[in-house]
C-alpha positions as CSV (number, residue, x, y, z in Angstrom):
1,Q,-56.7,-58.8,-51.5
2,S,-56.2,-62.0,-53.6
3,N,-55.3,-62.0,-57.3
4,A,-58.6,-63.8,-58.1
5,G,-60.5,-61.7,-60.7
6,A,-57.6,-59.4,-61.3
7,E,-56.9,-58.2,-64.9
8,W,-53.2,-57.8,-65.6
9,Y,-51.7,-55.1,-67.9
10,I,-48.3,-54.3,-69.2
11,V,-48.1,-50.5,-69.2
12,E,-45.5,-48.4,-71.0
13,C,-44.6,-45.1,-69.4
14,E,-43.4,-41.9,-71.2
15,N,-39.8,-42.7,-70.2
16,G,-40.0,-46.1,-71.9
17,E,-40.2,-48.0,-68.6
18,R,-42.7,-50.9,-68.6
19,L,-44.7,-51.9,-65.5
20,R,-46.9,-55.0,-64.9
21,L,-49.9,-53.8,-63.1
22,R,-53.2,-55.4,-62.0
23,N,-56.7,-54.1,-62.0
24,F,-59.3,-55.3,-59.6
25,Q,-61.9,-52.7,-60.9
26,G,-62.5,-54.1,-64.4
27,Y,-66.2,-53.0,-64.1
28,K,-65.0,-49.4,-63.4
29,V,-61.5,-48.9,-64.9
30,F,-61.6,-49.7,-68.7
31,I,-58.3,-49.9,-70.5
32,T,-57.7,-51.3,-74.0
33,V,-54.6,-51.8,-76.2
34,G,-53.3,-48.5,-77.5
35,D,-55.0,-46.3,-75.0
36,E,-53.1,-43.2,-73.8
37,G,-53.9,-41.4,-70.7
38,I,-53.1,-40.7,-67.0
39,L,-52.8,-43.8,-64.8
40,E,-52.8,-43.7,-61.0
41,Y,-51.4,-46.8,-59.3
42,K,-50.2,-47.9,-55.9
43,G,-47.8,-50.8,-55.7
44,L,-49.0,-53.1,-58.4
45,T,-52.6,-52.0,-58.4
46,I,-54.3,-49.6,-60.8
47,K,-56.4,-47.1,-58.9
48,S,-57.7,-45.0,-61.8
49,F,-57.2,-44.3,-65.5
50,Q,-58.2,-41.2,-67.5
51,K,-57.9,-41.3,-71.3
52,L,-56.4,-38.4,-73.0
């Protein structure tokens, strides 16, 4: 899958680690600045996000 249409995010984990992840599902996975929740990802790609 190409990076065309990908939204990129810097995500901070509970342990302070920061990851640069992409989202190809902007129509389905909504993430905004300051959101906290459970993120599922594979490689560099966000699979799902559930707000707390």
